[in-house]
C-alpha positions in Angstrom: -0.2 -0.1 -0.1 1.8 3.4 -0.8 2.3 6.1 1.4 -0.7 8.8 1.8 0.8 12.3 0.4 2.0 14.7 2.6 0.1 17.8 3.4 1.8 20.7 1.5 2.2 22.8 4.8 4.5 19.8 6.3 6.2 20.1 2.7 7.1 23.7 3.6 8.3 22.7 6.8 10.8 20.6 5.2 11.6 22.5 2.5 10.1 20.4 -0.1 12.4 17.6 0.0 10.5 15.8 -3.2 11.0 19.3 -5.0 7.8 19.0 -6.7 6.0 22.1 -7.4 3.8 23.5 -4.3 0.8 26.1 -4.7 2.0 28.9 -4.7 1.3 31.1 -1.1 -0.6 33.6 -2.6 -3.4 31.2 -4.5 -3.5 29.3 -1.0 -7.1 30.4 1.0 -6.3 30.8 4.5 -9.3 29.5 6.8 -9.9 31.4 9.3 -9.4 29.3 13.0 -12.0 29.1 15.5 -11.9 31.9 17.9 -14.6 30.4 20.3 -16.6 27.3 20.3 -19.4 27.3 17.7 -22.9 26.1 18.7 -23.5 23.2 17.6 -25.8 23.1 14.3 -28.2 20.8 15.5 -28.9 19.8 19.3 -26.7 17.1 20.6 -27.1 14.9 24.0 -24.5 15.0 27.2 -21.4 12.8 25.5 -21.7 14.3 22.2 -21.5 18.0 23.6 -18.7 17.5 25.6 -17.0 15.9 22.6 -18.0 19.1 20.9 -16.5 21.3 23.9 -13.0 19.3 23.3 -12.7 19.0 19.6 -13.1 22.6 19.3 -10.8 23.7 22.6 -7.7 21.3 21.4 -8.3 21.4 17.7 -8.5 25.6 17.4 -5.5 26.0 15.3 -6.4 23.7 12.7 -10.1 23.0 12.8 -12.0 26.1 10.9 -15.6 26.5 12.3 -16.4 27.7 8.1 -15.3 24.4 6.5 -14.8 21.4 9.2 -18.0 22.4 11.4 -20.4 19.7 9.7 -17.6 17.1 10.4 -16.8 17.8 13.7 -21.2 17.9 14.6 -21.6 14.2 12.8 -18.8 13.0 14.9 -20.4 14.3 18.0 -23.9 12.9 16.9 -22.2 9.6 16.3 -20.8 9.5 20.0 -24.3 10.3 21.1 -25.3 7.4 19.4 -22.2 5.3 20.7 -23.7 5.9 24.1 -26.9 4.9 23.8 -25.8 1.8 21.7 -23.3 0.9 24.3 -26.1 1.1 27.4 -28.2 -1.1 25.5 -24.8 -3.7 25.1 -24.3 -3.6 28.9 -28.2 -4.4 29.5 -27.8 -7.8 27.6 -28.2 -6.9 24.2 -28.0 -9.0 21.8 -24.8 -9.8 19.7 -25.9 -7.7 16.7 -25.8 -4.4 19.3 -22.0 -5.8 20.2 -21.0 -5.9 16.6 -22.9 -2.5 16.0 -21.2 -0.9 18.7 -17.8 -2.0 17.4 -18.6 -0.3 13.8 -19.5 2.5 15.5 -16.2 2.6 17.3 -14.6 2.3 14.2 -16.4 5.2 12.7 -15.6 7.6 15.4 -11.7 6.4 15.2 -11.9 7.1 11.2 -13.7 10.5 11.9 -11.4 11.7 14.8 -8.4 10.9 12.3 -10.2 13.1 9.7 -9.9 15.9 11.7 -6.4 15.4 13.1 -7.4 13.9 16.7 -4.7 11.1 16.7 -0.7 11.1 16.9 0.0 10.1 13.1 -2.2 12.4 11.3 -1.3 15.9 13.7 2.1 14.8 13.1 1.3 14.6 9.1 0.2 17.8 9.5 3.1 19.3 11.4 0.8 20.7 14.4 2.5 18.5 17.2 4.7 15.8 18.7 4.5 14.1 21.8 8.2 14.7 23.6 9.0 12.3 26.4 10.1 14.7 29.5 13.8 14.3 30.6 14.7 13.8 33.6 15.4 17.1 34.5 11.8 18.2 33.9 10.2 15.4 35.3 12.5 16.5 38.5 11.5 20.3 37.9 7.4 19.3 38.0 7.7 17.4 41.0 9.5 20.3 42.9 6.5 22.3 41.4 3.7 20.3 42.2 
């Protein structure tokens, strides 16, 4: 399976190692970032609302309320559906309910990936890297807390 293409932003950061032509910066459309959490487009349940808040807070730098809001909305609605289906499974639902729950888990994981909420996608966008603490940083943090 071939490697997925790198985002243009990452190519620019790396100095365009493939030397293929990149779009001119003047032709790139800048999408506005979320200044504050937008209102959901449709009503959400408690878990969907919590996820809505977390996504807009954590993804503020790369999720645009003008182009990504529907994707985030569907993700949060799916999370509400997952919570309801999970309750059915734990109350002794049929095996089909458990299969449906696992399928929803898979869909949620894919939706999170589409909006760069996993380490691989964030690194592809050049957004963030998880860095291990050095021993000195760890000791300094302990002394503060």
